[in-house]
N, CA, C and O atoms as a CHARMM CRD file, in Angstrom:
* protein
*
  392
    1    1 MET  N    192.34000 155.58900  58.06000 PROA 1      0.00000
    2    1 MET  CA   192.21400 154.13700  57.93800 PROA 1      0.00000
    3    1 MET  C    194.39600 153.81900  57.57500 PROA 1      0.00000
    4    1 MET  O    195.38600 154.19100  56.94400 PROA 1      0.00000
    5    2 LEU  N    193.77700 152.74500  58.73100 PROA 2      0.00000
    6    2 LEU  CA   194.89800 151.72400  58.16800 PROA 2      0.00000
    7    2 LEU  C    194.77800 150.72300  57.64200 PROA 2      0.00000
    8    2 LEU  O    193.84700 149.93300  57.80100 PROA 2      0.00000
    9    3 TRP  N    195.98000 150.57200  56.72800 PROA 3      0.00000
   10    3 TRP  CA   196.07900 149.57000  55.97600 PROA 3      0.00000
   11    3 TRP  C    197.61700 149.04000  55.99300 PROA 3      0.00000
   12    3 TRP  O    198.73600 149.55300  56.02500 PROA 3      0.00000
   13    4 THR  N    196.89800 147.34600  55.94000 PROA 4      0.00000
   14    4 THR  CA   197.23500 146.48900  55.87300 PROA 4      0.00000
   15    4 THR  C    198.04100 145.58300  54.39000 PROA 4      0.00000
   16    4 THR  O    197.34100 144.81000  53.73800 PROA 4      0.00000
   17    5 HSD  N    199.73600 145.83800  53.95900 PROA 5      0.00000
   18    5 HSD  CA   200.10600 145.51100  52.75900 PROA 5      0.00000
   19    5 HSD  C    201.14200 145.25100  52.75300 PROA 5      0.00000
   20    5 HSD  O    201.85400 145.61100  53.69000 PROA 5      0.00000
   21    6 ALA  N    201.85300 144.23300  51.28100 PROA 6      0.00000
   22    6 ALA  CA   202.97200 143.61300  51.54400 PROA 6      0.00000
   23    6 ALA  C    204.01300 144.83400  51.26500 PROA 6      0.00000
   24    6 ALA  O    203.63500 145.62400  50.40000 PROA 6      0.00000
   25    7 HSD  N    205.32900 145.11200  51.90400 PROA 7      0.00000
   26    7 HSD  CA   205.67000 145.65100  51.59900 PROA 7      0.00000
   27    7 HSD  C    206.58700 147.01600  49.92700 PROA 7      0.00000
   28    7 HSD  O    207.04900 148.15500  49.85900 PROA 7      0.00000
   29    8 ASP  N    206.35600 145.90800  49.04200 PROA 8      0.00000
   30    8 ASP  CA   205.79100 146.75000  48.08700 PROA 8      0.00000
   31    8 ASP  C    204.77400 147.01900  47.06600 PROA 8      0.00000
   32    8 ASP  O    204.88600 146.60100  45.91300 PROA 8      0.00000
   33    9 VAL  N    204.19300 147.42600  47.30900 PROA 9      0.00000
   34    9 VAL  CA   202.48100 147.24700  47.00900 PROA 9      0.00000
   35    9 VAL  C    202.32100 149.17500  46.80600 PROA 9      0.00000
   36    9 VAL  O    202.60700 149.96600  47.70600 PROA 9      0.00000
   37   10 ASP  N    201.98000 149.44100  45.88200 PROA 10     0.00000
   38   10 ASP  CA   201.99400 151.22000  45.52900 PROA 10     0.00000
   39   10 ASP  C    200.23700 150.75000  45.56100 PROA 10     0.00000
   40   10 ASP  O    199.55300 149.89600  44.99600 PROA 10     0.00000
   41   11 LEU  N    200.01800 151.76600  46.49100 PROA 11     0.00000
   42   11 LEU  CA   198.23700 151.69100  46.34100 PROA 11     0.00000
   43   11 LEU  C    197.56200 152.67600  46.20300 PROA 11     0.00000
   44   11 LEU  O    196.59600 152.96000  46.91200 PROA 11     0.00000
   45   12 GLY  N    198.23000 153.70000  44.72900 PROA 12     0.00000
   46   12 GLY  CA   198.06300 155.14100  43.95600 PROA 12     0.00000
   47   12 GLY  C    196.99100 155.55900  45.20500 PROA 12     0.00000
   48   12 GLY  O    197.24400 155.42300  46.40200 PROA 12     0.00000
   49   13 TYR  N    195.66500 156.12800  44.60400 PROA 13     0.00000
   50   13 TYR  CA   195.27400 157.05800  45.18000 PROA 13     0.00000
   51   13 TYR  C    194.36500 156.76400  45.73600 PROA 13     0.00000
   52   13 TYR  O    193.63600 157.60100  46.26900 PROA 13     0.00000
   53   14 LEU  N    194.06600 155.01800  45.78600 PROA 14     0.00000
   54   14 LEU  CA   193.02200 154.74100  46.40100 PROA 14     0.00000
   55   14 LEU  C    193.17600 155.21900  48.64000 PROA 14     0.00000
   56   14 LEU  O    191.96500 155.42500  48.72100 PROA 14     0.00000
   57   15 PRO  N    193.38500 155.32400  49.25400 PROA 15     0.00000
   58   15 PRO  CA   193.67500 154.78400  49.83700 PROA 15     0.00000
   59   15 PRO  C    193.00700 156.27900  50.44100 PROA 15     0.00000
   60   15 PRO  O    192.45200 156.28700  51.54000 PROA 15     0.00000
   61   16 PHE  N    193.13800 157.70600  49.48600 PROA 16     0.00000
   62   16 PHE  CA   192.45300 158.84900  49.57100 PROA 16     0.00000
   63   16 PHE  C    191.24300 158.81900  49.02000 PROA 16     0.00000
   64   16 PHE  O    190.85700 159.93300  48.66400 PROA 16     0.00000
   65   17 PHE  N    190.52600 157.96100  48.82700 PROA 17     0.00000
   66   17 PHE  CA   189.60700 157.61900  47.54200 PROA 17     0.00000
   67   17 PHE  C    188.55600 157.35900  49.11200 PROA 17     0.00000
   68   17 PHE  O    187.46300 157.87000  48.86700 PROA 17     0.00000
   69   18 LEU  N    188.55700 156.77700  50.50800 PROA 18     0.00000
   70   18 LEU  CA   187.69400 156.60100  51.48000 PROA 18     0.00000
   71   18 LEU  C    188.50300 157.89900  52.21600 PROA 18     0.00000
   72   18 LEU  O    189.58500 158.42300  51.94900 PROA 18     0.00000
   73   19 ASP  N    187.17300 158.26700  53.58800 PROA 19     0.00000
   74   19 ASP  CA   187.10200 158.47100  54.45000 PROA 19     0.00000
   75   19 ASP  C    186.34100 157.66700  55.30600 PROA 19     0.00000
   76   19 ASP  O    185.35400 156.96800  55.07900 PROA 19     0.00000
   77   20 ALA  N    187.28400 157.99500  56.83500 PROA 20     0.00000
   78   20 ALA  CA   186.15600 156.57300  57.90700 PROA 20     0.00000
   79   20 ALA  C    185.42800 158.01700  58.18200 PROA 20     0.00000
   80   20 ALA  O    185.48300 157.98700  59.41200 PROA 20     0.00000
   81   21 ASN  N    184.85400 159.12700  57.90900 PROA 21     0.00000
   82   21 ASN  CA   183.95500 160.35500  58.24800 PROA 21     0.00000
   83   21 ASN  C    183.15200 160.48600  57.65100 PROA 21     0.00000
   84   21 ASN  O    182.28900 161.15300  58.22200 PROA 21     0.00000
   85   22 ASP  N    182.86800 160.16300  56.58800 PROA 22     0.00000
   86   22 ASP  CA   181.98300 160.12800  54.88300 PROA 22     0.00000
   87   22 ASP  C    181.25500 158.10800  55.27900 PROA 22     0.00000
   88   22 ASP  O    181.79700 157.00400  55.22900 PROA 22     0.00000
   89   23 PRO  N    180.16900 158.47400  55.55100 PROA 23     0.00000
   90   23 PRO  CA   178.79400 157.50400  56.18300 PROA 23     0.00000
   91   23 PRO  C    178.29800 156.77400  54.89200 PROA 23     0.00000
   92   23 PRO  O    177.41300 155.94300  54.68900 PROA 23     0.00000
   93   24 ARG  N    179.25400 157.43700  54.06000 PROA 24     0.00000
   94   24 ARG  CA   178.17300 156.72100  52.75400 PROA 24     0.00000
   95   24 ARG  C    178.68500 155.08800  52.44200 PROA 24     0.00000
   96   24 ARG  O    179.74100 154.95300  53.06000 PROA 24     0.00000
   97   25 PRO  N    178.40100 154.02500  51.84500 PROA 25     0.00000
   98   25 PRO  CA   179.47900 152.61200  51.97300 PROA 25     0.00000
   99   25 PRO  C    181.07800 153.13500  51.33500 PROA 25     0.00000
  100   25 PRO  O    181.36300 154.32300  51.18700 PROA 25     0.00000
  101   26 ALA  N    181.97700 152.03400  51.02100 PROA 26     0.00000
  102   26 ALA  CA   183.70200 152.48300  50.28200 PROA 26     0.00000
  103   26 ALA  C    183.29000 152.51400  48.26900 PROA 26     0.00000
  104   26 ALA  O    183.79500 153.14400  47.33900 PROA 26     0.00000
  105   27 ALA  N    182.12100 151.46300  48.35000 PROA 27     0.00000
  106   27 ALA  CA   182.08800 151.37000  47.60500 PROA 27     0.00000
  107   27 ALA  C    181.88200 152.84800  45.95900 PROA 27     0.00000
  108   27 ALA  O    182.50800 153.12100  44.93500 PROA 27     0.00000
  109   28 GLU  N    180.33200 153.47800  46.84800 PROA 28     0.00000
  110   28 GLU  CA   180.16100 154.53700  46.44800 PROA 28     0.00000
  111   28 GLU  C    181.12900 155.44600  46.76300 PROA 28     0.00000
  112   28 GLU  O    181.42600 156.15700  45.80300 PROA 28     0.00000
  113   29 GLN  N    181.88600 155.73400  48.04200 PROA 29     0.00000
  114   29 GLN  CA   183.41600 156.42100  48.67000 PROA 29     0.00000
  115   29 GLN  C    184.10300 156.70100  46.59000 PROA 29     0.00000
  116   29 GLN  O    184.03800 157.64500  45.80300 PROA 29     0.00000
  117   30 ILE  N    184.68000 155.28000  46.52200 PROA 30     0.00000
  118   30 ILE  CA   185.26400 155.14200  45.33000 PROA 30     0.00000
  119   30 ILE  C    185.08800 155.11300  44.47300 PROA 30     0.00000
  120   30 ILE  O    185.93700 155.04300  43.58400 PROA 30     0.00000
  121   31 ASP  N    183.06800 155.17900  44.22500 PROA 31     0.00000
  122   31 ASP  CA   183.37500 156.01500  42.84500 PROA 31     0.00000
  123   31 ASP  C    183.23800 157.34500  42.59800 PROA 31     0.00000
  124   31 ASP  O    183.58800 157.84100  41.52700 PROA 31     0.00000
  125   32 ALA  N    182.59200 158.18600  43.80400 PROA 32     0.00000
  126   32 ALA  CA   182.30100 159.26700  43.43200 PROA 32     0.00000
  127   32 ALA  C    183.77200 160.17100  43.64000 PROA 32     0.00000
  128   32 ALA  O    183.88200 161.33600  43.25700 PROA 32     0.00000
  129   33 HSD  N    184.77000 159.46600  44.26000 PROA 33     0.00000
  130   33 HSD  CA   186.60400 159.81500  43.60700 PROA 33     0.00000
  131   33 HSD  C    187.13300 159.24800  42.56800 PROA 33     0.00000
  132   33 HSD  O    188.24100 159.70100  42.27900 PROA 33     0.00000
  133   34 TYR  N    186.60900 158.14400  41.68100 PROA 34     0.00000
  134   34 TYR  CA   187.30900 157.73800  41.07300 PROA 34     0.00000
  135   34 TYR  C    186.78700 157.89800  39.27000 PROA 34     0.00000
  136   34 TYR  O    187.08700 157.29200  38.24100 PROA 34     0.00000
  137   35 GLN  N    185.89400 159.01900  39.59700 PROA 35     0.00000
  138   35 GLN  CA   185.30100 159.47800  37.89500 PROA 35     0.00000
  139   35 GLN  C    185.94700 159.85800  36.56600 PROA 35     0.00000
  140   35 GLN  O    185.20700 160.03900  35.59800 PROA 35     0.00000
  141   36 HSD  N    187.44400 160.01100  36.42600 PROA 36     0.00000
  142   36 HSD  CA   188.37500 160.34400  35.63200 PROA 36     0.00000
  143   36 HSD  C    188.53900 158.39800  35.03300 PROA 36     0.00000
  144   36 HSD  O    188.54200 158.02900  33.85900 PROA 36     0.00000
  145   37 GLY  N    188.65100 157.52900  36.23100 PROA 37     0.00000
  146   37 GLY  CA   188.67200 156.24500  35.85800 PROA 37     0.00000
  147   37 GLY  C    187.14900 155.76600  35.29000 PROA 37     0.00000
  148   37 GLY  O    187.04100 155.11300  34.25300 PROA 37     0.00000
  149   38 GLY  N    186.46200 156.01000  35.77300 PROA 38     0.00000
  150   38 GLY  CA   185.26500 155.63600  34.86500 PROA 38     0.00000
  151   38 GLY  C    184.43400 155.44400  36.40900 PROA 38     0.00000
  152   38 GLY  O    183.30400 155.78300  36.06000 PROA 38     0.00000
  153   39 GLY  N    184.33900 155.16500  37.63600 PROA 39     0.00000
  154   39 GLY  CA   183.89400 155.17100  38.58300 PROA 39     0.00000
  155   39 GLY  C    183.98600 153.56000  39.16300 PROA 39     0.00000
  156   39 GLY  O    184.49600 152.66500  38.49000 PROA 39     0.00000
  157   40 TRP  N    183.46500 153.36600  40.38800 PROA 40     0.00000
  158   40 TRP  CA   183.00200 151.94100  40.26600 PROA 40     0.00000
  159   40 TRP  C    181.88400 151.16800  39.66700 PROA 40     0.00000
  160   40 TRP  O    180.67600 151.17700  39.90700 PROA 40     0.00000
  161   41 GLN  N    182.58900 150.51300  38.84600 PROA 41     0.00000
  162   41 GLN  CA   181.82200 149.41200  37.83200 PROA 41     0.00000
  163   41 GLN  C    181.88200 147.81800  38.21900 PROA 41     0.00000
  164   41 GLN  O    182.79900 147.00400  38.10700 PROA 41     0.00000
  165   42 SER  N    180.72200 147.70900  38.65300 PROA 42     0.00000
  166   42 SER  CA   180.78900 146.29200  39.31800 PROA 42     0.00000
  167   42 SER  C    181.45800 145.01600  37.88100 PROA 42     0.00000
  168   42 SER  O    181.32000 145.11300  36.66200 PROA 42     0.00000
  169   43 PHE  N    182.07500 144.06200  38.60300 PROA 43     0.00000
  170   43 PHE  CA   182.52400 143.44800  37.77100 PROA 43     0.00000
  171   43 PHE  C    182.34700 141.97700  37.88400 PROA 43     0.00000
  172   43 PHE  O    183.33500 141.24300  37.90300 PROA 43     0.00000
  173   44 LYS  N    180.79200 141.37700  37.98000 PROA 44     0.00000
  174   44 LYS  CA   180.44500 139.97000  37.83800 PROA 44     0.00000
  175   44 LYS  C    181.43500 138.41900  37.65100 PROA 44     0.00000
  176   44 LYS  O    182.38400 138.48600  36.87100 PROA 44     0.00000
  177   45 GLY  N    181.25200 137.48600  38.15700 PROA 45     0.00000
  178   45 GLY  CA   181.65700 136.40800  37.91900 PROA 45     0.00000
  179   45 GLY  C    182.99900 135.91400  38.77100 PROA 45     0.00000
  180   45 GLY  O    183.79500 135.12700  38.25900 PROA 45     0.00000
  181   46 PHE  N    183.17100 136.40600  40.02700 PROA 46     0.00000
  182   46 PHE  CA   184.72600 136.37300  40.93800 PROA 46     0.00000
  183   46 PHE  C    183.81500 135.24300  41.77200 PROA 46     0.00000
  184   46 PHE  O    182.66600 135.41300  42.18000 PROA 46     0.00000
  185   47 GLU  N    184.42200 134.35900  41.87600 PROA 47     0.00000
  186   47 GLU  CA   183.98200 133.18000  43.80800 PROA 47     0.00000
  187   47 GLU  C    184.51000 133.34000  44.51200 PROA 47     0.00000
  188   47 GLU  O    185.68500 133.30800  44.14700 PROA 47     0.00000
  189   48 ARG  N    184.38600 133.58500  45.75600 PROA 48     0.00000
  190   48 ARG  CA   185.27200 133.58500  46.05900 PROA 48     0.00000
  191   48 ARG  C    185.39500 132.35600  47.37400 PROA 48     0.00000
  192   48 ARG  O    184.63400 131.90900  48.23300 PROA 48     0.00000
  193   49 LEU  N    187.39800 132.04700  46.77700 PROA 49     0.00000
  194   49 LEU  CA   187.21800 130.79300  47.51900 PROA 49     0.00000
  195   49 LEU  C    187.43900 130.53200  49.12900 PROA 49     0.00000
  196   49 LEU  O    187.01100 129.49500  49.63500 PROA 49     0.00000
  197   50 ASN  N    187.98900 131.32700  49.75100 PROA 50     0.00000
  198   50 ASN  CA   187.78300 131.36600  51.54500 PROA 50     0.00000
  199   50 ASN  C    187.20300 133.63100  51.70000 PROA 50     0.00000
  200   50 ASN  O    186.72000 134.53600  51.01900 PROA 50     0.00000
  201   51 HSD  N    187.75100 133.34800  53.08000 PROA 51     0.00000
  202   51 HSD  CA   187.66200 134.70800  53.05400 PROA 51     0.00000
  203   51 HSD  C    187.72800 135.86300  52.35400 PROA 51     0.00000
  204   51 HSD  O    187.06500 136.86400  52.62700 PROA 51     0.00000
  205   52 SER  N    188.67500 135.74700  51.26000 PROA 52     0.00000
  206   52 SER  CA   189.57100 136.85600  51.20800 PROA 52     0.00000
  207   52 SER  C    190.40500 136.22900  49.92700 PROA 52     0.00000
  208   52 SER  O    190.72100 137.07200  49.08700 PROA 52     0.00000
  209   53 ASP  N    190.63500 135.44700  49.77400 PROA 53     0.00000
  210   53 ASP  CA   191.32500 135.03100  47.93100 PROA 53     0.00000
  211   53 ASP  C    189.54900 134.90300  46.85500 PROA 53     0.00000
  212   53 ASP  O    188.39500 134.75100  47.25700 PROA 53     0.00000
  213   54 LEU  N    190.00100 135.02200  45.73100 PROA 54     0.00000
  214   54 LEU  CA   188.60100 135.21400  44.70400 PROA 54     0.00000
  215   54 LEU  C    188.99700 134.77800  43.42500 PROA 54     0.00000
  216   54 LEU  O    189.15300 135.38500  42.36600 PROA 54     0.00000
  217   55 GLN  N    189.07600 134.05300  43.62200 PROA 55     0.00000
  218   55 GLN  CA   189.09500 133.55100  41.44300 PROA 55     0.00000
  219   55 GLN  C    187.61300 133.46700  40.14800 PROA 55     0.00000
  220   55 GLN  O    186.44800 133.07000  40.18400 PROA 55     0.00000
  221   56 TYR  N    188.71300 134.22000  38.90400 PROA 56     0.00000
  222   56 TYR  CA   187.74900 134.28600  38.13300 PROA 56     0.00000
  223   56 TYR  C    187.35800 132.24000  37.49400 PROA 56     0.00000
  224   56 TYR  O    187.79600 131.09300  37.57400 PROA 56     0.00000
  225   57 PRO  N    186.94300 132.55300  37.27500 PROA 57     0.00000
  226   57 PRO  CA   186.36200 130.80500  36.33500 PROA 57     0.00000
  227   57 PRO  C    187.68400 130.83200  35.28400 PROA 57     0.00000
  228   57 PRO  O    187.73200 131.96300  34.79900 PROA 57     0.00000
  229   58 GLY  N    188.65900 130.07300  34.81800 PROA 58     0.00000
  230   58 GLY  CA   189.71800 129.47000  34.18900 PROA 58     0.00000
  231   58 GLY  C    191.10700 130.40900  34.60800 PROA 58     0.00000
  232   58 GLY  O    192.14000 129.92700  34.14300 PROA 58     0.00000
  233   59 ASP  N    191.25000 131.35200  35.20900 PROA 59     0.00000
  234   59 ASP  CA   192.54100 131.55500  35.78700 PROA 59     0.00000
  235   59 ASP  C    192.79700 131.11000  37.18900 PROA 59     0.00000
  236   59 ASP  O    192.26800 130.09500  37.64300 PROA 59     0.00000
  237   60 PRO  N    193.44500 131.71600  37.73800 PROA 60     0.00000
  238   60 PRO  CA   194.58100 131.45900  38.81100 PROA 60     0.00000
  239   60 PRO  C    193.76900 131.71400  40.03400 PROA 60     0.00000
  240   60 PRO  O    192.76700 132.42900  40.04300 PROA 60     0.00000
  241   61 PRO  N    194.23100 131.12400  41.00700 PROA 61     0.00000
  242   61 PRO  CA   193.54700 132.30400  42.00700 PROA 61     0.00000
  243   61 PRO  C    194.29300 133.41600  42.89600 PROA 61     0.00000
  244   61 PRO  O    195.36200 133.12800  43.43400 PROA 61     0.00000
  245   62 LEU  N    193.77200 134.57600  43.03200 PROA 62     0.00000
  246   62 LEU  CA   193.86500 135.58600  43.25700 PROA 62     0.00000
  247   62 LEU  C    194.14900 135.93200  44.86900 PROA 62     0.00000
  248   62 LEU  O    193.32600 135.48500  45.66700 PROA 62     0.00000
  249   63 HSD  N    195.30400 136.72700  45.39400 PROA 63     0.00000
  250   63 HSD  CA   195.00400 136.67700  46.98400 PROA 63     0.00000
  251   63 HSD  C    195.74800 137.82500  47.31500 PROA 63     0.00000
  252   63 HSD  O    196.82700 138.21200  46.86700 PROA 63     0.00000
  253   64 PRO  N    194.86400 138.40400  48.33600 PROA 64     0.00000
  254   64 PRO  CA   194.69300 139.75200  48.07100 PROA 64     0.00000
  255   64 PRO  C    196.18400 140.77400  48.62700 PROA 64     0.00000
  256   64 PRO  O    196.75500 140.08800  49.47500 PROA 64     0.00000
  257   65 ILE  N    196.87100 141.98600  48.44700 PROA 65     0.00000
  258   65 ILE  CA   197.86100 142.46300  48.49500 PROA 65     0.00000
  259   65 ILE  C    198.09100 143.34800  49.41600 PROA 65     0.00000
  260   65 ILE  O    199.13400 143.67600  49.98100 PROA 65     0.00000
  261   66 ALA  N    196.57800 143.84800  49.55500 PROA 66     0.00000
  262   66 ALA  CA   196.14800 144.51300  50.47200 PROA 66     0.00000
  263   66 ALA  C    194.85900 145.06000  51.26600 PROA 66     0.00000
  264   66 ALA  O    193.85800 145.47900  50.68400 PROA 66     0.00000
  265   67 MET  N    195.05600 144.98500  53.19200 PROA 67     0.00000
  266   67 MET  CA   193.45300 145.23500  53.02400 PROA 67     0.00000
  267   67 MET  C    193.29400 146.57100  54.10000 PROA 67     0.00000
  268   67 MET  O    194.12800 147.16000  54.78800 PROA 67     0.00000
  269   68 THR  N    191.73000 146.76900  53.89800 PROA 68     0.00000
  270   68 THR  CA   191.83000 148.16000  54.65000 PROA 68     0.00000
  271   68 THR  C    190.37000 147.53800  55.52100 PROA 68     0.00000
  272   68 THR  O    189.78500 146.48000  55.29100 PROA 68     0.00000
  273   69 ARG  N    190.07400 148.45900  56.44700 PROA 69     0.00000
  274   69 ARG  CA   188.37500 148.74200  57.25100 PROA 69     0.00000
  275   69 ARG  C    187.98700 149.84200  57.45400 PROA 69     0.00000
  276   69 ARG  O    188.43400 150.75000  58.15500 PROA 69     0.00000
  277   70 LEU  N    186.57600 149.70600  56.41700 PROA 70     0.00000
  278   70 LEU  CA   185.58100 151.08800  56.75800 PROA 70     0.00000
  279   70 LEU  C    184.37000 150.88100  57.72200 PROA 70     0.00000
  280   70 LEU  O    183.30200 150.97500  57.11700 PROA 70     0.00000
  281   71 ARG  N    184.27700 150.69400  58.69500 PROA 71     0.00000
  282   71 ARG  CA   183.34600 150.23000  59.72900 PROA 71     0.00000
  283   71 ARG  C    182.92400 149.01500  59.77400 PROA 71     0.00000
  284   71 ARG  O    183.47100 148.26600  60.58400 PROA 71     0.00000
  285   72 ASP  N    182.15400 148.64600  59.16500 PROA 72     0.00000
  286   72 ASP  CA   182.06800 147.09900  58.82900 PROA 72     0.00000
  287   72 ASP  C    181.90300 146.64400  57.67700 PROA 72     0.00000
  288   72 ASP  O    181.14500 145.70200  57.44400 PROA 72     0.00000
  289   73 GLU  N    182.63800 147.29000  56.73600 PROA 73     0.00000
  290   73 GLU  CA   182.90900 146.36200  55.14800 PROA 73     0.00000
  291   73 GLU  C    185.16500 146.40500  56.14200 PROA 73     0.00000
  292   73 GLU  O    185.85800 146.97200  56.98600 PROA 73     0.00000
  293   74 GLU  N    185.15800 145.28500  55.05000 PROA 74     0.00000
  294   74 GLU  CA   186.68700 144.93600  54.17700 PROA 74     0.00000
  295   74 GLU  C    186.84100 145.39500  53.14400 PROA 74     0.00000
  296   74 GLU  O    185.96600 145.59900  52.30200 PROA 74     0.00000
  297   75 ILE  N    188.28700 145.68100  53.04300 PROA 75     0.00000
  298   75 ILE  CA   188.41400 146.87200  51.41600 PROA 75     0.00000
  299   75 ILE  C    189.24000 145.67400  50.81000 PROA 75     0.00000
  300   75 ILE  O    189.80000 145.29800  51.83900 PROA 75     0.00000
  301   76 TYR  N    189.65000 144.89700  49.90200 PROA 76     0.00000
  302   76 TYR  CA   190.22200 144.05800  49.50000 PROA 76     0.00000
  303   76 TYR  C    190.57500 144.59600  48.21500 PROA 76     0.00000
  304   76 TYR  O    189.82300 144.80700  47.26400 PROA 76     0.00000
  305   77 VAL  N    192.36900 144.88200  48.34500 PROA 77     0.00000
  306   77 VAL  CA   193.01100 145.08200  46.87200 PROA 77     0.00000
  307   77 VAL  C    193.68200 143.39900  46.69700 PROA 77     0.00000
  308   77 VAL  O    193.88200 142.65600  47.65700 PROA 77     0.00000
  309   78 TYR  N    193.90600 143.10700  45.50600 PROA 78     0.00000
  310   78 TYR  CA   195.17500 142.38900  44.46100 PROA 78     0.00000
  311   78 TYR  C    195.11000 142.77300  43.02600 PROA 78     0.00000
  312   78 TYR  O    194.42000 143.50100  42.31300 PROA 78     0.00000
  313   79 PRO  N    195.89600 142.15100  42.93600 PROA 79     0.00000
  314   79 PRO  CA   196.87900 142.27200  42.06100 PROA 79     0.00000
  315   79 PRO  C    196.04800 142.06800  41.03300 PROA 79     0.00000
  316   79 PRO  O    195.04500 141.35400  41.02600 PROA 79     0.00000
  317   80 TYR  N    196.69500 143.01400  39.76200 PROA 80     0.00000
  318   80 TYR  CA   195.52900 143.54000  38.19400 PROA 80     0.00000
  319   80 TYR  C    194.43600 144.29200  38.81700 PROA 80     0.00000
  320   80 TYR  O    193.31800 144.02600  38.37500 PROA 80     0.00000
  321   81 SER  N    194.51900 145.27000  39.84900 PROA 81     0.00000
  322   81 SER  CA   194.11000 146.63900  40.04600 PROA 81     0.00000
  323   81 SER  C    192.80100 146.20600  40.84900 PROA 81     0.00000
  324   81 SER  O    192.14900 147.01700  41.50700 PROA 81     0.00000
  325   82 TRP  N    192.32300 144.22400  40.68500 PROA 82     0.00000
  326   82 TRP  CA   190.75600 144.34600  41.95600 PROA 82     0.00000
  327   82 TRP  C    190.92200 145.07200  43.18600 PROA 82     0.00000
  328   82 TRP  O    191.88800 145.41400  43.86800 PROA 82     0.00000
  329   83 VAL  N    189.40700 145.22500  43.26700 PROA 83     0.00000
  330   83 VAL  CA   189.59600 145.70800  44.44900 PROA 83     0.00000
  331   83 VAL  C    187.81800 145.19300  44.84400 PROA 83     0.00000
  332   83 VAL  O    186.94800 145.18400  43.97300 PROA 83     0.00000
  333   84 MET  N    187.57900 144.82900  46.19300 PROA 84     0.00000
  334   84 MET  CA   186.75900 143.54500  46.56900 PROA 84     0.00000
  335   84 MET  C    186.42700 144.28800  48.27600 PROA 84     0.00000
  336   84 MET  O    187.08100 144.25000  49.31900 PROA 84     0.00000
  337   85 VAL  N    185.39600 144.78800  47.99300 PROA 85     0.00000
  338   85 VAL  CA   184.11500 144.83700  49.37700 PROA 85     0.00000
  339   85 VAL  C    183.52400 144.21600  49.85400 PROA 85     0.00000
  340   85 VAL  O    182.56200 143.64100  49.34600 PROA 85     0.00000
  341   86 LEU  N    183.68900 144.17300  50.35700 PROA 86     0.00000
  342   86 LEU  CA   183.36500 142.72500  51.69600 PROA 86     0.00000
  343   86 LEU  C    182.13800 143.05400  52.33300 PROA 86     0.00000
  344   86 LEU  O    182.24900 144.11300  52.95100 PROA 86     0.00000
  345   87 GLN  N    180.98000 142.52800  52.41700 PROA 87     0.00000
  346   87 GLN  CA   180.34700 143.35800  53.28200 PROA 87     0.00000
  347   87 GLN  C    179.98600 142.14000  55.05200 PROA 87     0.00000
  348   87 GLN  O    180.28100 140.94700  54.97800 PROA 87     0.00000
  349   88 PRO  N    179.42900 142.66400  56.27700 PROA 88     0.00000
  350   88 PRO  CA   179.09700 141.17500  57.41300 PROA 88     0.00000
  351   88 PRO  C    178.73600 139.99900  56.77400 PROA 88     0.00000
  352   88 PRO  O    179.44900 138.99600  56.80900 PROA 88     0.00000
  353   89 ASP  N    177.17900 140.08300  55.91900 PROA 89     0.00000
  354   89 ASP  CA   176.86000 138.87200  55.29600 PROA 89     0.00000
  355   89 ASP  C    177.90400 138.28300  54.59200 PROA 89     0.00000
  356   89 ASP  O    177.91300 137.09600  54.91600 PROA 89     0.00000
  357   90 GLY  N    178.84000 138.52900  53.74400 PROA 90     0.00000
  358   90 GLY  CA   178.68200 137.93400  53.25900 PROA 90     0.00000
  359   90 GLY  C    178.99400 138.36000  52.10800 PROA 90     0.00000
  360   90 GLY  O    179.98300 137.87600  51.55800 PROA 90     0.00000
  361   91 ALA  N    178.04700 139.60500  51.31700 PROA 91     0.00000
  362   91 ALA  CA   178.33500 139.68700  50.53200 PROA 91     0.00000
  363   91 ALA  C    178.76400 140.65400  49.46200 PROA 91     0.00000
  364   91 ALA  O    178.21400 141.75500  49.43500 PROA 91     0.00000
  365   92 PHE  N    179.75700 140.33300  48.51600 PROA 92     0.00000
  366   92 PHE  CA   180.55700 141.81700  47.74400 PROA 92     0.00000
  367   92 PHE  C    180.32800 141.88300  46.32700 PROA 92     0.00000
  368   92 PHE  O    179.67000 141.29900  45.46600 PROA 92     0.00000
  369   93 ASP  N    181.27300 142.98900  46.45800 PROA 93     0.00000
  370   93 ASP  CA   181.37700 143.58300  45.09400 PROA 93     0.00000
  371   93 ASP  C    183.13700 143.63700  45.04900 PROA 93     0.00000
  372   93 ASP  O    184.09600 143.70000  45.81900 PROA 93     0.00000
  373   94 ILE  N    182.71700 143.53900  43.10800 PROA 94     0.00000
  374   94 ILE  CA   184.93700 144.00400  43.00000 PROA 94     0.00000
  375   94 ILE  C    184.45500 144.77800  41.85900 PROA 94     0.00000
  376   94 ILE  O    183.43800 144.60700  41.18600 PROA 94     0.00000
  377   95 ALA  N    185.44700 145.73400  41.75800 PROA 95     0.00000
  378   95 ALA  CA   185.87700 146.45800  39.97800 PROA 95     0.00000
  379   95 ALA  C    186.91900 146.69600  40.02300 PROA 95     0.00000
  380   95 ALA  O    187.57400 146.72800  41.06500 PROA 95     0.00000
  381   96 ARG  N    187.27000 146.88600  39.09100 PROA 96     0.00000
  382   96 ARG  CA   188.53100 147.26100  38.53900 PROA 96     0.00000
  383   96 ARG  C    189.29400 148.52000  38.68200 PROA 96     0.00000
  384   96 ARG  O    189.57500 149.02900  37.59600 PROA 96     0.00000
  385   97 ILE  N    189.72700 149.19500  39.78100 PROA 97     0.00000
  386   97 ILE  CA   190.79500 150.61300  39.95900 PROA 97     0.00000
  387   97 ILE  C    191.60900 150.81000  39.86300 PROA 97     0.00000
  388   97 ILE  O    192.52100 151.04800  40.65500 PROA 97     0.00000
  389   98 ASP  N    191.48400 150.74700  38.23800 PROA 98     0.00000
  390   98 ASP  CA   193.05100 151.28200  38.15900 PROA 98     0.00000
  391   98 ASP  C    193.70300 152.27400  37.72900 PROA 98     0.00000
  392   98 ASP  O    194.92600 152.31300  37.86300 PROA 98     0.00000
């Protein structure tokens, strides 16, 4: 999978958690590979400001620092280890994957 990211970004093991040959959605794959860190735990309350920027009430906006695609899903990585999986219909799920 091809990741687009800033030059100084370290994605850790996250790129290894996703496999285009695995038919499961991105969040399920991350959950399966990140069990030592608690798996994928959805975090509610973020709002999408546009296609990829997020904001949690009372906090400054977050801009993605890395992005990839897994079939029809878009996966965005943000500062502070937030990860969003965006579906084609606009639905999204966010978890902290540190």
